[in-house]
C-alpha positions as CSV (number, residue, x, y, z in Angstrom):
1,X,5.6,-16.8,18.9
2,X,7.2,-13.8,17.3
3,X,9.4,-16.1,15.2
4,X,6.2,-17.7,13.8
5,X,5.2,-14.3,12.3
6,X,8.5,-14.2,10.4
7,X,8.2,-17.7,8.9
8,X,6.7,-19.0,5.7
9,X,3.7,-21.2,6.4
10,X,1.4,-23.2,4.0
11,X,-2.0,-21.6,4.1
12,X,-3.7,-23.5,1.3
13,X,-3.3,-26.2,-1.3
14,X,-3.1,-25.4,-5.0
15,X,-6.2,-27.6,-5.3
16,X,-8.1,-25.1,-3.0
17,X,-7.9,-22.5,-5.8
18,X,-10.0,-23.7,-8.7
19,X,-11.1,-21.3,-11.4
20,X,-12.9,-18.2,-10.0
21,X,-13.0,-19.5,-6.4
22,X,-12.0,-17.6,-3.3
23,X,-10.5,-19.6,-0.4
24,X,-10.8,-18.8,3.3
25,X,-7.2,-19.1,4.7
26,X,-6.2,-18.8,8.3
27,X,-2.8,-18.4,10.1
28,X,-1.8,-17.2,13.6
29,X,-5.3,-16.0,14.3
30,X,-5.6,-14.0,11.1
31,X,-8.0,-14.6,8.2
32,X,-7.0,-14.4,4.6
33,X,-8.9,-14.2,1.3
34,X,-6.8,-16.4,-1.1
35,X,-7.7,-16.3,-4.8
36,X,-6.2,-17.1,-8.1
37,X,-6.7,-14.6,-10.9
38,X,-7.1,-15.7,-14.5
39,X,-3.5,-14.7,-15.2
40,X,-2.4,-17.3,-12.7
41,X,-1.4,-14.9,-10.0
42,X,-2.3,-16.0,-6.4
43,X,-3.5,-13.2,-4.2
44,X,-3.3,-13.4,-0.4
45,X,-5.2,-10.5,1.2
46,X,-6.6,-9.4,4.6
47,X,-10.0,-11.1,4.7
48,X,-12.2,-8.0,4.9
49,X,-13.7,-5.4,2.7
50,X,-12.4,-1.9,3.7
51,X,-15.9,-0.6,3.7
52,X,-17.8,-2.6,6.4
53,X,-15.4,-5.4,7.2
54,X,-17.3,-8.1,5.4
55,X,-15.2,-11.2,4.6
56,X,-13.8,-11.1,1.1
57,X,-13.6,-14.9,1.1
58,X,-17.3,-14.9,0.4
59,X,-16.8,-12.4,-2.4
60,X,-17.0,-12.9,-6.2
61,X,-13.8,-13.7,-8.0
62,X,-14.3,-12.6,-11.6
63,X,-10.8,-13.6,-12.7
64,X,-9.5,-10.0,-12.7
65,X,-11.0,-8.4,-9.6
66,X,-12.5,-9.5,-6.3
67,X,-16.0,-8.1,-5.6
68,X,-17.4,-7.8,-2.1
69,X,-20.8,-9.4,-1.7
70,X,-22.2,-6.7,0.6
71,X,-21.9,-3.3,-1.2
72,X,-20.1,-4.3,-4.3
73,X,-16.7,-2.7,-3.8
74,X,-14.2,-4.1,-6.3
75,X,-10.5,-4.7,-5.7
76,X,-7.8,-5.2,-8.3
77,X,-5.7,-8.3,-8.9
78,X,-2.2,-8.0,-7.5
79,X,-2.5,-4.5,-6.0
80,X,-5.7,-5.0,-3.9
81,X,-6.5,-1.4,-4.7
82,X,-10.2,-0.4,-4.9
83,X,-11.3,0.1,-8.5
84,X,-15.0,0.8,-8.1
85,X,-17.5,1.8,-5.4
86,X,-21.2,1.4,-6.5
87,X,-22.4,4.0,-4.0
88,X,-20.2,6.6,-5.8
89,X,-20.4,5.5,-9.4
90,X,-19.2,8.8,-10.9
91,X,-16.0,9.0,-8.8
92,X,-12.7,7.2,-9.1
93,X,-11.8,5.7,-5.7
94,X,-8.8,7.2,-4.0
95,X,-5.5,5.4,-4.3
96,X,-5.4,5.2,-0.5
97,X,-8.3,2.7,-0.5
98,X,-6.1,-0.4,-0.7
99,X,-6.4,-3.7,1.1
100,X,-3.5,-5.2,3.0
101,X,-1.6,-7.8,0.9
102,X,0.7,-10.6,2.0
103,X,3.4,-12.4,0.0
104,X,2.5,-15.6,-1.8
105,X,4.5,-18.4,-3.3
106,X,3.0,-21.5,-4.9
107,X,5.3,-24.5,-4.6
108,X,5.1,-28.2,-3.9
109,X,1.3,-28.1,-4.4
110,X,0.9,-25.7,-1.6
111,X,0.4,-21.9,-1.3
112,X,2.8,-20.4,1.2
113,X,2.5,-17.0,2.9
114,X,3.1,-15.3,6.3
115,X,2.6,-12.1,8.1
116,X,6.2,-10.8,7.6
117,X,8.3,-13.8,6.4
118,X,12.0,-13.3,6.2
119,X,13.7,-13.7,2.9
120,X,12.6,-16.2,0.2
121,X,10.8,-19.4,0.7
122,X,13.5,-22.0,1.5
123,X,13.9,-24.8,-1.0
124,X,13.0,-28.3,0.3
125,X,15.5,-30.7,-1.2
126,X,13.3,-33.8,-0.7
127,X,10.6,-32.2,-2.9
128,X,12.8,-30.4,-5.5
129,X,13.9,-33.6,-7.3
130,X,10.6,-35.4,-7.4
131,X,7.0,-34.8,-8.4
132,X,5.4,-33.6,-5.2
133,X,1.8,-34.5,-4.5
134,X,-0.2,-32.7,-1.8
135,X,-2.6,-34.7,0.4
136,X,-5.9,-33.6,1.9
137,X,-5.4,-31.1,4.7
138,X,-6.3,-32.4,8.2
139,X,-7.6,-29.8,10.7
140,X,-6.7,-30.5,14.4
141,X,-8.2,-28.8,17.5
142,X,-4.9,-28.7,19.3
143,X,-1.8,-26.4,19.7
144,X,0.8,-26.5,16.9
145,X,3.6,-27.6,19.2
146,X,1.6,-30.6,20.5
147,X,0.6,-31.5,16.9
148,X,4.3,-31.3,15.7
149,X,5.4,-33.6,18.6
150,X,2.8,-36.2,17.9
151,X,3.3,-36.3,14.1
152,X,6.7,-38.0,14.6
153,X,4.6,-41.0,15.6
154,X,2.8,-41.2,12.3
155,X,3.0,-44.5,10.5
156,X,2.2,-45.2,6.8
157,X,3.0,-47.5,3.9
158,X,5.1,-46.6,0.8
159,X,3.1,-45.8,-2.3
160,X,4.1,-49.0,-4.1
161,X,3.0,-51.2,-1.1
162,X,0.0,-49.2,0.1
163,X,-1.8,-52.4,1.1
164,X,1.2,-53.8,3.1
165,X,1.8,-53.8,6.8
166,X,4.7,-52.9,9.2
167,X,6.8,-50.5,7.1
168,X,9.8,-49.1,8.9
169,X,9.4,-45.4,9.5
170,X,12.4,-43.1,10.0
171,X,12.1,-39.4,11.1
172,X,14.8,-37.8,8.9
173,X,14.0,-34.2,9.7
174,X,12.1,-32.7,12.7
175,X,12.2,-28.9,12.6
176,X,9.8,-26.3,13.9
177,X,6.5,-27.1,12.1
178,X,8.2,-29.4,9.5
179,X,8.8,-33.1,9.6
180,X,10.3,-35.4,6.9
181,X,9.4,-39.1,7.3
182,X,10.6,-42.0,5.3
183,X,8.6,-45.2,4.9
184,X,10.5,-48.3,3.8
185,X,9.0,-51.7,3.1
186,X,11.4,-54.1,1.5
187,X,12.9,-52.5,-1.6
188,X,10.4,-49.7,-2.0
189,X,10.2,-46.4,0.0
190,X,8.3,-43.2,0.1
191,X,9.1,-39.9,1.7
192,X,6.3,-37.8,3.3
193,X,6.7,-34.2,4.5
194,X,4.3,-32.9,7.0
195,X,3.8,-29.2,7.6
196,X,2.1,-27.7,10.6
197,X,0.0,-24.7,9.9
198,X,-0.8,-22.8,13.2
199,X,-4.3,-21.5,12.6
200,X,-4.8,-20.2,16.1
201,X,-3.5,-21.0,19.6
202,X,-5.6,-24.2,19.8
203,X,-6.2,-24.9,16.1
204,X,-3.8,-26.4,13.6
205,X,-3.9,-27.7,10.1
206,X,-1.6,-30.6,9.0
207,X,-0.6,-30.5,5.4
208,X,1.2,-33.5,3.9
209,X,3.1,-33.7,0.7
210,X,4.4,-36.9,-0.8
211,X,7.8,-36.5,-2.5
212,X,6.5,-38.5,-5.5
213,X,3.0,-38.7,-6.9
214,X,1.6,-42.3,-6.8
215,X,0.9,-44.1,-10.0
216,X,-2.5,-43.2,-11.4
217,X,-4.0,-46.6,-10.6
218,X,-2.8,-46.3,-7.0
219,X,-3.7,-42.6,-6.3
220,X,-7.1,-43.1,-4.7
221,X,-5.9,-45.9,-2.4
222,X,-2.9,-43.8,-1.4
223,X,-5.0,-40.8,-0.6
224,X,-7.5,-42.8,1.4
225,X,-4.7,-44.5,3.3
226,X,-3.2,-41.2,4.5
227,X,-6.6,-39.6,5.1
228,X,-7.7,-42.4,7.4
229,X,-4.4,-42.7,9.3
230,X,-3.9,-39.0,9.7
231,X,-7.6,-38.7,10.9
232,X,-7.0,-41.4,13.4
233,X,-3.9,-39.7,14.7
234,X,-5.8,-36.4,14.9
235,X,-8.4,-38.1,17.2
236,X,-5.6,-39.1,19.5
237,X,-4.0,-35.6,19.5
238,X,-7.4,-33.9,20.2
239,X,-8.1,-36.3,23.1
240,X,-4.8,-35.4,24.6
241,X,-5.3,-31.7,24.0
242,X,-8.7,-31.8,25.7
243,X,-7.0,-32.6,29.0
244,X,-4.7,-29.5,28.8
245,X,-5.5,-25.9,29.7
246,X,-7.0,-24.0,26.8
247,X,-4.6,-21.2,25.6
248,X,-5.9,-17.7,24.9
249,X,-6.8,-17.1,21.3
250,X,-4.3,-15.2,19.2
251,X,-5.2,-11.6,18.5
252,X,-3.8,-10.3,15.2
253,X,-3.3,-6.6,14.7
254,X,-5.9,-5.3,12.2
255,X,-5.0,-1.8,10.8
256,X,-8.2,0.1,10.5
257,X,-9.1,2.3,7.6
258,X,-10.9,5.4,8.7
259,X,-14.3,6.5,7.2
260,X,-12.7,9.8,6.2
261,X,-9.9,8.0,4.2
262,X,-12.4,5.8,2.5
263,X,-14.8,8.6,1.5
264,X,-12.6,11.5,0.7
265,X,-11.7,12.3,-2.9
266,X,-8.2,11.4,-4.1
267,X,-5.6,13.8,-2.7
268,X,-2.5,14.1,-5.0
269,X,0.5,15.9,-3.6
270,X,2.7,18.0,-5.9
271,X,2.1,18.9,-9.4
272,X,3.9,16.9,-12.0
273,X,5.8,14.5,-9.9
274,X,7.1,11.2,-11.4
275,X,7.7,8.8,-8.5
276,X,7.5,5.6,-10.7
277,X,10.1,4.1,-13.0
278,X,9.0,1.8,-15.8
279,X,10.9,0.1,-18.6
280,X,9.6,0.0,-22.1
281,X,9.4,-3.8,-22.5
282,X,7.7,-3.6,-25.9
283,X,7.2,-1.0,-28.5
284,X,5.2,-1.6,-31.7
285,X,3.2,0.0,-34.4
286,X,-0.4,-0.7,-33.3
287,X,-1.9,1.3,-36.2
288,X,-0.8,3.7,-38.9
289,X,1.0,6.5,-37.1
290,X,0.3,5.1,-33.6
291,X,2.9,3.5,-31.4
292,X,1.9,1.1,-28.7
293,X,4.1,0.9,-25.6
294,X,4.1,-1.7,-22.9
295,X,5.6,-0.3,-19.6
296,X,6.7,-2.7,-16.9
297,X,7.7,-1.7,-13.4
298,X,11.3,-1.2,-12.3
299,X,11.1,-2.4,-8.8
300,X,7.7,-2.5,-7.0
301,X,4.2,-3.4,-8.2
302,X,2.5,-0.7,-10.3
303,X,-0.3,1.2,-8.5
304,X,-4.0,0.5,-9.0
305,X,-5.7,2.1,-12.0
306,X,-9.3,2.5,-13.0
307,X,-10.8,2.6,-16.5
308,X,-10.3,6.1,-17.9
309,X,-7.1,6.8,-16.0
310,X,-4.0,8.5,-17.5
311,X,-0.4,8.9,-16.5
312,X,2.1,11.7,-17.0
313,X,5.1,10.5,-18.9
314,X,8.3,12.5,-18.3
315,X,10.3,12.2,-21.5
316,X,14.1,12.2,-22.1
317,X,13.8,15.6,-23.8
318,X,12.3,17.1,-20.6
319,X,8.7,17.4,-21.8
320,X,5.8,16.0,-19.9
321,X,2.8,14.5,-21.7
322,X,-0.4,12.6,-20.7
323,X,-1.4,9.2,-22.0
324,X,-4.4,7.1,-21.2
325,X,-4.1,3.6,-20.0
326,X,-5.7,1.0,-22.3
327,X,-5.4,-1.9,-19.8
328,X,-8.3,-4.2,-19.1
329,X,-9.4,-5.2,-15.6
330,X,-6.8,-7.3,-13.7
331,X,-3.9,-6.2,-16.1
332,X,-1.8,-4.9,-13.3
333,X,1.7,-6.2,-14.2
334,X,2.1,-3.5,-16.8
335,X,0.7,-0.3,-18.2
336,X,-0.1,0.0,-21.9
337,X,-0.4,3.3,-23.7
338,X,-0.9,4.4,-27.3
339,X,0.9,7.5,-28.8
340,X,-0.1,9.1,-32.0
341,X,2.6,10.9,-34.0
342,X,1.2,14.4,-34.4
343,X,2.1,16.3,-37.5
344,X,2.3,19.5,-35.6
345,X,4.1,17.9,-32.6
346,X,5.9,20.3,-30.2
347,X,8.3,17.5,-29.4
348,X,6.3,15.1,-27.3
349,X,4.9,12.6,-29.7
350,X,8.1,12.9,-31.8
351,X,10.2,11.9,-28.8
352,X,8.0,8.9,-28.0
353,X,8.0,7.7,-31.6
354,X,11.6,8.4,-32.6
355,X,13.7,8.5,-29.5
356,X,12.2,6.2,-26.9
357,X,13.3,2.6,-27.5
358,X,12.6,-0.8,-26.0
359,X,14.7,-1.2,-22.8
360,X,14.6,2.5,-22.0
361,X,13.5,3.5,-18.5
362,X,11.0,6.3,-18.2
363,X,9.7,8.3,-15.2
364,X,5.9,8.4,-14.9
365,X,3.3,9.6,-12.4
366,X,0.9,7.5,-10.6
367,X,-2.4,7.0,-12.5
368,X,-4.9,9.8,-12.2
369,X,-8.6,9.5,-13.2
370,X,-10.6,12.6,-14.0
371,X,-12.6,10.6,-16.6
372,X,-14.1,7.7,-14.4
373,X,-16.4,5.1,-15.7
374,X,-19.9,4.5,-14.2
375,X,-21.0,0.9,-14.1
376,X,-24.6,1.5,-13.2
377,X,-25.9,2.5,-16.6
378,X,-28.7,0.6,-18.3
379,X,-26.5,0.9,-21.4
380,X,-23.2,2.7,-22.1
381,X,-22.3,4.2,-25.5
382,X,-18.7,4.9,-26.3
383,X,-17.8,7.2,-29.2
384,X,-14.1,7.3,-30.1
385,X,-12.4,9.3,-32.7
386,X,-8.8,8.3,-33.8
387,X,-6.4,8.1,-30.8
388,X,-9.4,8.9,-28.6
389,X,-9.9,5.2,-28.5
390,X,-7.3,4.7,-25.7
391,X,-9.3,5.6,-22.5
392,X,-12.5,4.2,-24.0
393,X,-10.8,0.9,-24.8
394,X,-10.0,0.4,-21.1
395,X,-13.6,1.3,-20.2
396,X,-15.1,-1.1,-22.8
397,X,-12.9,-3.9,-21.6
398,X,-14.2,-3.5,-18.1
399,X,-17.8,-3.6,-19.1
400,X,-17.2,-6.5,-21.5
401,X,-15.5,-8.5,-18.7
402,X,-18.5,-7.9,-16.4
403,X,-21.0,-8.6,-19.3
404,X,-22.6,-5.1,-18.9
405,X,-24.5,-3.7,-22.0
406,X,-22.4,-1.3,-24.1
407,X,-21.4,-0.3,-27.6
408,X,-18.1,1.1,-28.8
409,X,-18.3,3.2,-31.9
410,X,-14.9,3.8,-33.4
411,X,-14.5,6.5,-36.0
412,X,-11.3,6.1,-37.9
413,X,-9.8,6.9,-41.3
414,X,-9.5,3.3,-42.3
415,X,-9.1,-0.2,-40.8
416,X,-5.3,0.2,-40.7
417,X,-5.7,3.3,-38.5
418,X,-7.6,1.4,-35.8
419,X,-5.3,1.0,-32.8
420,X,-4.9,-2.2,-30.8
421,X,-6.8,-4.4,-33.2
422,X,-6.1,-7.5,-31.1
423,X,-8.0,-6.0,-28.2
424,X,-10.8,-4.8,-30.4
425,X,-11.2,-8.4,-31.8
426,X,-11.6,-9.7,-28.2
427,X,-14.4,-7.2,-27.6
428,X,-16.3,-8.8,-30.5
429,X,-19.7,-7.5,-31.7
430,X,-19.6,-4.7,-29.1
431,X,-17.2,-2.7,-31.4
432,X,-18.9,-0.8,-34.3
433,X,-16.3,0.7,-36.8
434,X,-17.1,3.8,-38.8
435,X,-14.4,4.2,-41.4
436,X,-13.4,6.9,-43.8
437,X,-16.3,9.3,-43.2
438,X,-16.2,13.0,-43.9
439,X,-17.5,15.5,-41.3
440,X,-21.1,15.5,-42.8
441,X,-21.2,11.6,-42.8
442,X,-19.8,11.5,-39.3
443,X,-22.5,13.9,-38.1
444,X,-25.2,11.7,-39.7
445,X,-23.8,8.6,-38.0
446,X,-23.6,10.4,-34.7
447,X,-27.3,11.4,-34.9
448,X,-28.3,7.8,-35.6
449,X,-26.2,6.6,-32.7
450,X,-27.4,9.2,-30.2
451,X,-31.1,9.2,-31.1
452,X,-31.9,6.3,-28.9
453,X,-31.5,7.9,-25.5
454,X,-33.2,6.3,-22.5
455,X,-33.0,7.4,-18.8
456,X,-29.9,6.0,-17.1
457,X,-28.0,5.6,-20.3
458,X,-24.5,7.1,-20.3
459,X,-22.3,8.4,-23.1
460,X,-18.5,8.6,-23.1
461,X,-16.7,10.4,-25.9
462,X,-13.0,11.1,-26.7
463,X,-11.4,12.3,-29.8
464,X,-10.5,15.4,-31.8
465,X,-11.9,18.7,-30.6
466,X,-14.4,19.3,-33.5
467,X,-15.7,15.8,-33.2
468,X,-16.1,16.1,-29.4
469,X,-18.0,19.4,-29.8
470,X,-20.3,17.9,-32.5
471,X,-21.0,14.8,-30.4
472,X,-21.9,16.8,-27.3
473,X,-24.2,19.1,-29.3
474,X,-25.9,16.3,-31.1
475,X,-26.4,14.4,-27.8
476,X,-27.9,17.5,-26.1
477,X,-30.2,18.0,-29.1
478,X,-31.5,14.4,-28.6
479,X,-32.3,14.9,-25.0
480,X,-29.1,13.6,-23.3
481,X,-28.7,15.5,-20.0
482,X,-25.4,17.0,-19.1
483,X,-24.7,14.5,-16.3
484,X,-25.0,11.6,-18.8
485,X,-22.5,13.0,-21.2
486,X,-18.8,12.4,-20.2
487,X,-15.9,13.6,-22.4
488,X,-12.2,14.0,-22.4
489,X,-10.2,16.3,-24.6
490,X,-6.6,15.5,-25.3
491,X,-5.7,19.2,-25.5
492,X,-7.2,22.6,-25.1
493,X,-7.5,24.2,-28.5
494,X,-9.0,27.4,-27.1
495,X,-6.8,30.5,-27.3
496,X,-6.1,31.4,-23.7
497,X,-6.3,35.1,-22.8
498,X,-4.0,35.8,-19.8
499,X,-4.1,39.6,-20.0
500,X,-6.2,40.1,-16.9
501,X,-4.9,40.7,-13.4
502,X,-6.9,40.0,-10.2
503,X,-6.7,39.0,-6.6
504,X,-7.2,35.5,-5.0
505,X,-8.0,34.8,-1.4
506,X,-7.2,31.3,-0.1
507,X,-9.9,30.6,2.5
508,X,-8.2,27.7,4.2
509,X,-4.6,29.0,4.0
510,X,-5.7,32.6,5.1
511,X,-3.6,34.1,2.3
512,X,-4.3,36.9,-0.3
513,X,-2.2,36.7,-3.5
514,X,-2.0,38.8,-6.7
515,X,-2.3,37.1,-10.1
516,X,-0.6,39.4,-12.6
517,X,-1.2,39.3,-16.4
518,X,0.8,36.6,-18.0
519,X,0.8,34.2,-15.0
520,X,-1.7,31.5,-14.1
521,X,-3.4,31.0,-10.8
522,X,-1.5,27.7,-10.6
523,X,1.9,29.3,-11.0
524,X,1.2,32.0,-8.4
525,X,0.0,29.3,-5.9
526,X,3.2,27.3,-6.3
527,X,5.4,30.4,-6.1
528,X,3.9,31.0,-2.7
529,X,4.4,27.5,-1.4
530,X,0.8,26.2,-2.0
531,X,1.0,22.7,-3.5
532,X,-1.7,22.1,-6.1
533,X,-2.0,18.9,-8.1
534,X,-1.8,19.2,-11.9
535,X,-1.1,17.1,-15.0
536,X,-1.7,18.6,-18.5
537,X,-1.6,22.2,-17.3
538,X,-3.7,23.3,-20.3
539,X,-7.2,23.0,-19.1
540,X,-8.0,19.6,-20.5
541,X,-7.5,16.9,-17.9
542,X,-9.3,18.3,-14.8
543,X,-6.5,17.5,-12.3
544,X,-6.1,21.0,-11.0
545,X,-9.9,21.6,-10.5
546,X,-10.5,23.8,-7.4
547,X,-13.6,24.8,-5.6
548,X,-14.6,28.4,-6.0
549,X,-16.3,30.1,-3.0
550,X,-16.8,33.6,-4.3
551,X,-16.2,35.7,-7.5
552,X,-16.9,35.3,-11.2
553,X,-14.6,33.0,-13.1
554,X,-13.4,33.4,-16.6
555,X,-13.5,29.8,-17.8
556,X,-11.0,29.0,-20.5
557,X,-10.8,25.2,-20.2
558,X,-12.4,22.4,-22.1
559,X,-12.8,20.1,-19.1
560,X,-16.0,21.5,-17.5
561,X,-19.3,21.1,-19.1
562,X,-21.8,24.0,-19.5
563,X,-23.7,23.2,-16.4
564,X,-20.5,23.1,-14.3
565,X,-19.3,26.4,-15.8
566,X,-22.6,28.1,-15.2
567,X,-22.7,27.0,-11.6
568,X,-19.7,29.2,-10.9
569,X,-18.5,27.0,-8.0
570,X,-15.3,25.6,-9.5
571,X,-12.3,26.7,-11.6
572,X,-9.4,25.2,-13.5
573,X,-6.4,26.9,-12.0
574,X,-4.0,26.2,-14.9
575,X,-5.8,28.3,-17.5
576,X,-8.9,30.0,-16.2
577,X,-8.9,33.5,-14.7
578,X,-11.3,36.0,-13.2
579,X,-13.9,38.4,-14.6
580,X,-14.3,39.9,-11.2
581,X,-11.5,41.6,-9.3
582,X,-11.3,38.9,-6.7
583,X,-11.8,35.1,-6.4
584,X,-12.0,33.2,-3.1
585,X,-10.7,29.6,-3.5
586,X,-11.3,26.7,-1.1
587,X,-7.6,26.2,-0.6
């Protein structure tokens, strides 16, 4: 039986995967959720939601993600990573929440998979040269070895003489779970390949594939011919199996996902690591002064991302910069970023614009998301300024795909400065451009946009610092609560004062450390072997956010809102310091 786990088996027919459908596949006692995404990719997953184990085969295939019917957890095309948990709408699911996937190959009208198949799916010479046509699957309540043995007795007519009688049948191939039969009647012949799918110890599915598709006028009669004859053979096999001892059911190994793993926030080891390698497959000018880059994986599948996520890009000149992903739901074959050429660039945007070329390989981090999208709002407003469109573009695409109410207000110098116009066009009337406005006109427009607050509405804003500050103030003036206003700065424009010195106690590590003037809390932690995640390291992205247990922080970041700062229970270790002589961190 162990060899069966290392084989390729057919588990579905291509016809079992119509648009937006999810198929319940079975093999060796294991259940699969099999579904085709709108990009044509066939997913074969463990048939269970990681939350409560509900079958994903009864879930909703929206073409880009698979949604569990029970509590609405969503999983991404290709990666099977969780992208959204409705019970925690303000949080990005941890990368560790990922369903088990299995290899899938669609060939000869069938979908092939297996638990741990060896190598590539072997070519079947009889089917390579023709136009294969899959027949209706026939389930049989009998062990696979008995079914395989009896299928050698199958008799059928060639396609061109389907109404004839007495064709000569030759068994050309009889391997484990695979038979090739040839039917000859006079001068015409047809080859039929029969594949045995071992569903369980006493259940089997027979999948037949004709080497050549019948003529259109003969198709129905050919299909009925095989359906009736295979069904009759099934009855004989089941009658024989009924007189045999019933074997024990197969017990597949199911790897459990603990409640702790599924509920804990994302844990990222190391600071600015770059474990992924991507190739720049395309680079183009998506708007005036903005380069678009399409990054494809070198090697394995790229990790799951959620709307609002960013990656660290490690550049050839040694610098590290953060760029938001603009991808829509289900776009998991690549990452797309937009890079604005900054006039006062310190080398980052200049490198990406002038040195990085198509075909170059870059090192990047896994996606991080400190700017997650809620999907439970009665309406979502997006306000983008310039290059601030990039994270909001991904968010708007997700809501547009799910037909959730939203508006994307895009403030830009002119139409030629609007990035990714081809994506904006697909978003249709949900995009509202505001072009060439001065600060006073921008403020007037923002007041009009934000004057319509209703409970359970949410606002997401990203753009230049002054515009962000103005938007946040106007929203607050119009009654938007802090927890409904979400923002992301691309950089911290505050002047950081690092002249203070103080002591930090690490409650979990039982360590006391000194933070001298000129050094950050983050740097001192790393010098003493304490690994803390980070990304921008300038107080803008939120990656190094740490819980504060005691002491008075000196907040110098732009990530926390005023309520979070006044609570005094968290601190950004990359820039913020202490007003008191001592801080106690939950590390």
